[in-house]
N, CA, C and O atoms as a MOPAC input file, in Angstrom:
PM7 MOZYME 1SCF
protein

 N    216.75100 1    22.79600 1   -78.95200 1
 C    217.60300 1    22.71900 1   -80.11400 1
 C    217.26100 1    23.90500 1   -81.01600 1
 O    216.09000 1    24.18100 1   -81.27800 1
 N    218.28200 1    24.59100 1   -81.48000 1
 C    218.10000 1    25.74200 1   -82.35300 1
 C    217.71700 1    25.30800 1   -83.75700 1
 O    218.06400 1    24.21000 1   -84.19200 1
 N    217.00400 1    26.16900 1   -84.46300 1
 C    216.59000 1    25.87400 1   -85.83500 1
 C    217.34600 1    26.79000 1   -86.79200 1
 O    217.59000 1    27.95700 1   -86.48900 1
 N    217.71100 1    26.24800 1   -87.94700 1
 C    218.39300 1    27.03500 1   -88.97200 1
 C    217.89100 1    26.57600 1   -90.33500 1
 O    217.75700 1    25.37900 1   -90.59000 1
 N    217.61800 1    27.53300 1   -91.19800 1
 C    217.19300 1    27.20700 1   -92.55300 1
 C    218.36500 1    26.77900 1   -93.41500 1
 O    219.51200 1    27.12800 1   -93.13800 1
 N    218.06900 1    26.01600 1   -94.47000 1
 C    219.11200 1    25.51100 1   -95.36800 1
 C    219.90700 1    26.66600 1   -95.97100 1
 O    221.13600 1    26.60500 1   -96.01200 1
 N    219.24300 1    27.70300 1   -96.43500 1
 C    219.93200 1    28.81700 1   -97.07700 1
 C    220.88100 1    29.50800 1   -96.09700 1
 O    222.03000 1    29.79800 1   -96.43200 1
 N    220.38800 1    29.76900 1   -94.87900 1
 C    221.22800 1    30.42200 1   -93.87100 1
 C    222.41000 1    29.53300 1   -93.49900 1
 O    223.52500 1    30.02400 1   -93.32900 1
 N    222.17400 1    28.23800 1   -93.37300 1
 C    223.25100 1    27.30600 1   -93.05300 1
 C    224.31000 1    27.31000 1   -94.14700 1
 O    225.50600 1    27.34300 1   -93.85400 1
 N    223.88900 1    27.27600 1   -95.38300 1
 C    224.82400 1    27.26500 1   -96.51400 1
 C    225.66800 1    28.54100 1   -96.53500 1
 O    226.87200 1    28.48700 1   -96.78300 1
 N    225.03900 1    29.67800 1   -96.27900 1
 C    225.74700 1    30.95800 1   -96.34700 1
 C    226.66000 1    31.18900 1   -95.15000 1
 O    227.63400 1    31.93500 1   -95.25900 1
 N    226.36700 1    30.56500 1   -94.00600 1
 C    227.12200 1    30.81000 1   -92.76900 1
 C    227.62100 1    29.51800 1   -92.13300 1
 O    227.66100 1    29.40700 1   -90.90800 1
 N    227.99500 1    28.55800 1   -92.93700 1
 C    228.37000 1    27.24600 1   -92.42600 1
 C    229.49300 1    27.31200 1   -91.39300 1
 O    229.42200 1    26.64200 1   -90.36300 1
 N    230.50800 1    28.09700 1   -91.65000 1
 C    231.63700 1    28.18100 1   -90.71900 1
 C    231.18400 1    28.66500 1   -89.34500 1
 O    231.62700 1    28.14500 1   -88.32200 1
 N    230.31300 1    29.64800 1   -89.32600 1
 C    229.80900 1    30.18300 1   -88.05300 1
 C    229.03200 1    29.11000 1   -87.29000 1
 O    229.19400 1    28.97600 1   -86.07700 1
 N    228.19800 1    28.35300 1   -87.98400 1
 C    227.42800 1    27.30100 1   -87.31800 1
 C    228.33300 1    26.15900 1   -86.84600 1
 O    228.08300 1    25.57900 1   -85.78900 1
 N    229.36500 1    25.82900 1   -87.60000 1
 C    230.27800 1    24.77400 1   -87.17700 1
 C    231.03400 1    25.15400 1   -85.90800 1
 O    231.30500 1    24.29600 1   -85.06800 1
 N    231.37500 1    26.42500 1   -85.76200 1
 C    232.01800 1    26.88700 1   -84.52900 1
 C    231.07700 1    26.65000 1   -83.34800 1
 O    231.51100 1    26.20800 1   -82.28400 1
 N    229.79200 1    26.94600 1   -83.53600 1
 C    228.81900 1    26.74900 1   -82.46200 1
 C    228.62100 1    25.26700 1   -82.15900 1
 O    228.44800 1    24.89200 1   -80.99900 1
 N    228.64600 1    24.42300 1   -83.18600 1
 C    228.50900 1    22.97600 1   -82.97800 1
 C    229.71000 1    22.45300 1   -82.20200 1
 O    229.55700 1    21.62500 1   -81.30300 1
 N    230.89600 1    22.92700 1   -82.53900 1
 C    232.09200 1    22.50900 1   -81.80400 1
 C    232.00800 1    22.90900 1   -80.34400 1
 O    232.59400 1    22.24800 1   -79.48700 1
 N    231.28100 1    23.99100 1   -80.04700 1
 C    231.10500 1    24.45500 1   -78.67000 1
 C    229.98800 1    23.69300 1   -77.94800 1
 O    229.72400 1    23.96100 1   -76.77600 1
 N    229.33100 1    22.75100 1   -78.62800 1
 C    228.31500 1    21.93100 1   -77.97500 1
 C    226.88000 1    22.21300 1   -78.38100 1
 O    225.96900 1    21.53800 1   -77.90300 1
 N    226.65300 1    23.18800 1   -79.24500 1
 C    225.29300 1    23.50900 1   -79.69500 1
 C    224.82000 1    22.47900 1   -80.71700 1
 O    225.63200 1    21.86000 1   -81.40400 1
 N    223.52300 1    22.30100 1   -80.81200 1
 C    222.90800 1    21.43100 1   -81.81500 1
 C    221.90500 1    22.25100 1   -82.61000 1
 O    221.31500 1    23.19700 1   -82.08800 1
 N    221.71300 1    21.89200 1   -83.86600 1
 C    220.80100 1    22.62100 1   -84.73600 1
 C    219.89500 1    21.66100 1   -85.49000 1
 O    220.31100 1    20.57700 1   -85.90100 1
 N    218.64800 1    22.08200 1   -85.66200 1
 C    217.71800 1    21.39800 1   -86.54200 1
 C    217.71600 1    22.18600 1   -87.84200 1
 O    217.45800 1    23.39000 1   -87.84600 1
 N    218.00000 1    21.51100 1   -88.93600 1
 C    218.03700 1    22.16600 1   -90.24200 1
 C    216.65100 1    22.03600 1   -90.87400 1
 O    216.08700 1    20.94400 1   -90.94800 1
 N    216.11900 1    23.16100 1   -91.32400 1
 C    214.77800 1    23.16100 1   -91.92000 1
 C    214.83400 1    23.62300 1   -93.36700 1
 O    215.69900 1    24.40500 1   -93.76100 1
 N    213.89800 1    23.12200 1   -94.13700 1
 C    213.71100 1    23.54100 1   -95.52300 1
 C    212.23200 1    23.84000 1   -95.68500 1
 O    211.38700 1    22.95000 1   -95.58800 1
 N    211.93500 1    25.10400 1   -95.93100 1
 C    210.54800 1    25.56000 1   -96.02800 1
 C    209.74700 1    25.21500 1   -94.77200 1
 O    208.57700 1    24.83600 1   -94.84500 1
 N    210.40900 1    25.35500 1   -93.61000 1
 C    209.73600 1    25.14100 1   -92.33700 1
 C    209.65200 1    23.70100 1   -91.86600 1
 O    209.16100 1    23.44000 1   -90.76700 1
 N    210.12000 1    22.76600 1   -92.67300 1
 C    210.06600 1    21.35000 1   -92.29000 1
 C    211.45800 1    20.84400 1   -91.95500 1
 O    212.42600 1    21.14600 1   -92.65300 1
 N    211.55000 1    20.07000 1   -90.87700 1
 C    212.84300 1    19.52700 1   -90.45400 1
 C    213.35900 1    18.53800 1   -91.48500 1
 O    212.63900 1    17.63800 1   -91.91800 1
 N    214.63100 1    18.71800 1   -91.87800 1
 C    215.24400 1    17.79900 1   -92.83300 1
 C    216.51100 1    17.14000 1   -92.28100 1
 O    216.92600 1    16.09100 1   -92.77300 1
 N    217.12600 1    17.75100 1   -91.26100 1
 C    218.36000 1    17.18400 1   -90.71100 1
 C    218.63300 1    17.78400 1   -89.34300 1
 O    218.01500 1    18.76400 1   -88.92800 1
 N    219.58700 1    17.15600 1   -88.65700 1
 C    220.07800 1    17.68400 1   -87.39000 1
 C    221.59300 1    17.70600 1   -87.44100 1
 O    222.23000 1    16.77800 1   -87.93800 1
 N    222.15500 1    18.78400 1   -86.91700 1
 C    223.60400 1    18.89600 1   -86.80900 1
 C    223.92700 1    18.93000 1   -85.32600 1
 O    223.47800 1    19.81700 1   -84.60100 1
 N    224.71500 1    17.94900 1   -84.87800 1
 C    225.06400 1    17.84700 1   -83.46800 1
 C    226.55800 1    17.58000 1   -83.34600 1
 O    227.17300 1    17.08200 1   -84.28900 1
 N    227.14900 1    17.90300 1   -82.20600 1
 C    228.56900 1    17.58500 1   -82.01100 1
 C    228.77800 1    16.08400 1   -82.09800 1
 O    227.94900 1    15.31100 1   -81.61900 1
 N    229.87100 1    15.67100 1   -82.70100 1
 C    230.10000 1    14.24800 1   -82.90000 1
 C    230.54300 1    13.53900 1   -81.63900 1
 O    230.14400 1    12.39700 1   -81.41100 1
 N    231.36100 1    14.18300 1   -80.80700 1
 C    231.81200 1    13.55400 1   -79.57700 1
 C    232.73000 1    12.38000 1   -79.86400 1
 O    233.10200 1    12.14100 1   -81.01300 1
 N    233.09200 1    11.65500 1   -78.83000 1
 C    233.95500 1    10.48800 1   -79.01700 1
 C    233.21200 1     9.42800 1   -79.82500 1
 O    232.00600 1     9.23900 1   -79.67000 1
 N    233.95000 1     8.74700 1   -80.68300 1
 C    233.31500 1     7.71600 1   -81.50700 1
 C    232.75700 1     6.59300 1   -80.64600 1
 O    233.38900 1     6.15000 1   -79.68800 1
 N    231.57700 1     6.15000 1   -81.00100 1
 C    230.95200 1     4.97100 1   -80.41400 1
 C    230.79500 1     5.03700 1   -78.88900 1
 O    230.86200 1     4.00800 1   -78.21600 1
 N    230.59000 1     6.22000 1   -78.35300 1
 C    230.33700 1     6.33100 1   -76.91800 1
 C    228.82700 1     6.39200 1   -76.68500 1
 O    228.08700 1     6.77900 1   -77.59000 1
 N    228.36100 1     6.02300 1   -75.50700 1
 C    226.92600 1     6.12300 1   -75.21900 1
 C    226.40000 1     7.54600 1   -75.35900 1
 O    225.27700 1     7.75600 1   -75.81900 1
 N    227.21400 1     8.52400 1   -74.96200 1
 C    226.78300 1     9.92000 1   -75.07200 1
 C    226.63900 1    10.31800 1   -76.53800 1
 O    225.67900 1    10.99800 1   -76.90000 1
 N    227.57200 1     9.90700 1   -77.37700 1
 C    227.49700 1    10.22400 1   -78.80600 1
 C    226.24500 1     9.61500 1   -79.42600 1
 O    225.60700 1    10.23800 1   -80.27500 1
 N    225.89000 1     8.40200 1   -79.00600 1
 C    224.66900 1     7.77800 1   -79.52600 1
 C    223.42800 1     8.54400 1   -79.08000 1
 O    222.49900 1     8.72800 1   -79.86700 1
 N    223.40500 1     8.99400 1   -77.82100 1
 C    222.26600 1     9.78300 1   -77.34600 1
 C    222.13900 1    11.08500 1   -78.11700 1
 O    221.03000 1    11.51900 1   -78.43100 1
 N    223.25900 1    11.70500 1   -78.42100 1
 C    223.24000 1    12.94800 1   -79.20200 1
 C    222.67000 1    12.67500 1   -80.58200 1
 O    221.79800 1    13.40500 1   -81.05400 1
 N    223.15500 1    11.63400 1   -81.22600 1
 C    222.73700 1    11.33100 1   -82.59500 1
 C    221.28600 1    10.85600 1   -82.67300 1
 O    220.55000 1    11.24700 1   -83.57900 1
 N    220.88000 1    10.01800 1   -81.72900 1
 C    219.56500 1     9.39600 1   -81.83800 1
 C    218.44900 1    10.14900 1   -81.12000 1
 O    217.29500 1    10.08900 1   -81.54300 1
 N    218.77500 1    10.85200 1   -80.04500 1
 C    217.73200 1    11.44300 1   -79.21400 1
 C    217.84100 1    12.94700 1   -79.04200 1
 O    217.02300 1    13.54400 1   -78.34100 1
 N    218.83800 1    13.57900 1   -79.67100 1
 C    218.95000 1    15.03100 1   -79.57700 1
 C    219.53300 1    15.52600 1   -78.27100 1
 O    219.35700 1    16.69400 1   -77.92500 1
 N    220.23400 1    14.65600 1   -77.52400 1
 C    220.88400 1    15.09200 1   -76.28700 1
 C    222.00500 1    16.06700 1   -76.63100 1
 O    222.36500 1    16.20900 1   -77.79900 1
 N    222.55200 1    16.72900 1   -75.63700 1
 C    223.66700 1    17.64100 1   -75.86800 1
 C    224.92600 1    17.07700 1   -75.24700 1
 O    224.87900 1    16.37500 1   -74.23700 1
 N    226.04900 1    17.39100 1   -75.86100 1
 C    227.33300 1    16.92400 1   -75.36100 1
 C    227.66600 1    17.67200 1   -74.07600 1
 O    227.36300 1    18.85900 1   -73.95600 1
 N    228.28500 1    16.99100 1   -73.11800 1
 C    228.67700 1    17.67000 1   -71.88500 1
 C    229.71700 1    18.74100 1   -72.17300 1
 O    230.54900 1    18.59200 1   -73.06800 1
 N    229.65900 1    19.82300 1   -71.40400 1
 C    230.59800 1    20.92800 1   -71.60700 1
 C    231.67000 1    20.96400 1   -70.53300 1
 O    232.58900 1    21.77900 1   -70.61300 1
 N    231.57600 1    20.10900 1   -69.53700 1
 C    232.57400 1    20.06800 1   -68.47500 1
 C    232.67300 1    18.64300 1   -67.95500 1
 O    231.77500 1    17.82700 1   -68.16500 1
 N    233.75700 1    18.35900 1   -67.28400 1
 C    233.96900 1    17.05600 1   -66.67900 1
 C    233.23500 1    17.02100 1   -65.33700 1
 O    233.52000 1    17.83900 1   -64.46200 1
 N    232.31400 1    16.10600 1   -65.16400 1
 C    231.49900 1    16.03900 1   -63.95900 1
 C    232.34900 1    15.82400 1   -62.70400 1
 O    232.07800 1    16.42900 1   -61.66700 1
 N    233.35700 1    14.98200 1   -62.78600 1
 C    234.20400 1    14.74600 1   -61.61900 1
 C    234.99500 1    15.99400 1   -61.25200 1
 O    235.15000 1    16.30600 1   -60.07100 1
 N    235.49400 1    16.70700 1   -62.25300 1
 C    236.22300 1    17.94900 1   -61.96900 1
 C    235.27900 1    18.97900 1   -61.36400 1
 O    235.66200 1    19.72500 1   -60.46200 1
 N    234.06900 1    19.02000 1   -61.85000 1
 C    233.08100 1    19.95300 1   -61.32300 1
 C    232.76600 1    19.64400 1   -59.86000 1
 O    232.63400 1    20.55800 1   -59.04500 1
 N    232.64900 1    18.37500 1   -59.53000 1
 C    232.34700 1    17.96900 1   -58.16100 1
 C    233.47000 1    18.34100 1   -57.20200 1
 O    233.21900 1    18.60000 1   -56.02500 1
 N    234.69700 1    18.36800 1   -57.69100 1
 C    235.83700 1    18.70900 1   -56.84200 1
 C    236.16100 1    20.19500 1   -56.88100 1
 O    237.14800 1    20.62800 1   -56.28500 1
 N    235.35000 1    20.97600 1   -57.57000 1
 C    235.49000 1    22.42700 1   -57.56200 1
 C    236.54200 1    22.99000 1   -58.48400 1
 O    236.81400 1    24.19000 1   -58.42900 1
 N    237.14900 1    22.17000 1   -59.33700 1
 C    238.20700 1    22.71500 1   -60.18600 1
 C    237.66300 1    23.41700 1   -61.42800 1
 O    238.37600 1    24.21700 1   -62.03400 1
 N    236.42900 1    23.14000 1   -61.82100 1
 C    235.86700 1    23.77500 1   -63.01400 1
 C    234.92200 1    24.90600 1   -62.67400 1
 O    234.79500 1    25.85500 1   -63.44800 1
 N    234.27100 1    24.83000 1   -61.56000 1
 C    233.31100 1    25.86900 1   -61.20000 1
 C    232.60600 1    25.49900 1   -59.91300 1
 O    232.91500 1    24.47000 1   -59.31200 1
 N    231.66700 1    26.31700 1   -59.48100 1
 C    230.98600 1    26.05900 1   -58.21600 1
 C    230.02900 1    24.87800 1   -58.30300 1
 O    229.42900 1    24.61600 1   -59.34600 1
 N    229.90200 1    24.17800 1   -57.19200 1
 C    228.95800 1    23.07500 1   -57.07800 1
 C    227.73900 1    23.60900 1   -56.33300 1
 O    227.87000 1    24.41800 1   -55.41400 1
 N    226.56500 1    23.15800 1   -56.73100 1
 C    225.34100 1    23.62200 1   -56.07300 1
 C    225.41900 1    23.35800 1   -54.58000 1
 O    225.83500 1    22.28300 1   -54.15000 1
 N    225.01400 1    24.35100 1   -53.79000 1
 C    225.05200 1    24.21000 1   -52.33500 1
 C    223.82500 1    23.49100 1   -51.82000 1
 O    222.90700 1    23.18900 1   -52.58200 1
 N    223.80900 1    23.22200 1   -50.55600 1
 C    222.66700 1    22.56500 1   -49.94600 1
 C    223.10400 1    21.35500 1   -49.16700 1
 O    224.27400 1    20.97500 1   -49.21000 1
 N    222.18100 1    20.74400 1   -48.45500 1
 C    222.53000 1    19.57300 1   -47.65500 1
 C    222.79800 1    18.36600 1   -48.54900 1
 O    222.32200 1    18.31700 1   -49.68300 1
 N    223.55500 1    17.39500 1   -48.04800 1
 C    223.79300 1    16.17200 1   -48.81800 1
 C    222.47800 1    15.43400 1   -49.09500 1
 O    221.51100 1    15.56400 1   -48.34400 1
 N    222.46200 1    14.68400 1   -50.15100 1
 C    221.25800 1    13.94900 1   -50.55200 1
 C    220.74700 1    13.03100 1   -49.45500 1
 O    219.53700 1    12.91100 1   -49.26100 1
 N    221.64900 1    12.38600 1   -48.74000 1
 C    221.23200 1    11.45000 1   -47.69100 1
 C    220.40300 1    12.15900 1   -46.62000 1
 O    219.41500 1    11.61300 1   -46.13000 1
 N    220.81000 1    13.37800 1   -46.26000 1
 C    220.05700 1    14.12800 1   -45.26000 1
 C    218.66000 1    14.48000 1   -45.76100 1
 O    217.68100 1    14.37700 1   -45.02100 1
 N    218.57500 1    14.89000 1   -47.00400 1
 C    217.27500 1    15.25600 1   -47.58300 1
 C    216.36200 1    14.04500 1   -47.62300 1
 O    215.18800 1    14.13900 1   -47.26400 1
 N    216.89200 1    12.90100 1   -48.06000 1
 C    216.07500 1    11.68700 1   -48.13000 1
 C    215.64200 1    11.22700 1   -46.74100 1
 O    214.51000 1    10.78300 1   -46.55400 1
 N    216.54400 1    11.33300 1   -45.77300 1
 C    216.17800 1    10.95900 1   -44.40400 1
 C    215.05200 1    11.84400 1   -43.87500 1
 O    214.12000 1    11.34800 1   -43.24300 1
 N    215.13200 1    13.14300 1   -44.12800 1
 C    214.09200 1    14.04700 1   -43.62600 1
 C    212.75600 1    13.78300 1   -44.32800 1
 O    211.69900 1    13.89200 1   -43.70700 1
 N    212.79800 1    13.43800 1   -45.61300 1
 C    211.55700 1    13.11900 1   -46.31800 1
 C    210.94200 1    11.84400 1   -45.76600 1
 O    209.72100 1    11.73600 1   -45.65000 1
 N    211.78300 1    10.88600 1   -45.42800 1
 C    211.29900 1     9.63200 1   -44.85700 1
 C    210.64200 1     9.86100 1   -43.51300 1
 O    209.62400 1     9.24000 1   -43.20700 1
 N    211.20800 1    10.74300 1   -42.70600 1
 C    210.63000 1    11.05800 1   -41.40000 1
 C    209.29700 1    11.75800 1   -41.52200 1
 O    208.41200 1    11.54900 1   -40.69200 1
 N    209.13400 1    12.58900 1   -42.54400 1
 C    207.86900 1    13.31000 1   -42.72800 1
 C    206.72200 1    12.37500 1   -43.06000 1
 O    205.57900 1    12.62900 1   -42.68100 1
 N    207.02000 1    11.30600 1   -43.75900 1
 C    205.96400 1    10.37300 1   -44.15900 1
 C    205.49900 1     9.51000 1   -43.00300 1
 O    204.37700 1     9.00600 1   -43.03300 1
 N    206.32500 1     9.32500 1   -41.99000 1
 C    205.96800 1     8.42700 1   -40.88100 1
 C    204.97100 1     9.03100 1   -39.97200 1
 O    204.56900 1     8.40300 1   -38.99200 1

């Protein structure tokens, strides 16, 4: 999580809000001590929004299902999970 001082936040609020809308989170400090956190709000009352607010998680930037089907970007290559788990099981025997 990025840190920003109160004075800098006040002087550049619009710039920081653009970054928050893009999914960034900020810890606001006053004289080096944390006083607040600014995080994307996300959908109201969703589990992800609660994690962002309470635990400092970040909002997703893409749809996981779309990513898995290749419409948003590349999916990590490699063997399927079942094959990896099977090979690990064989090594232990």
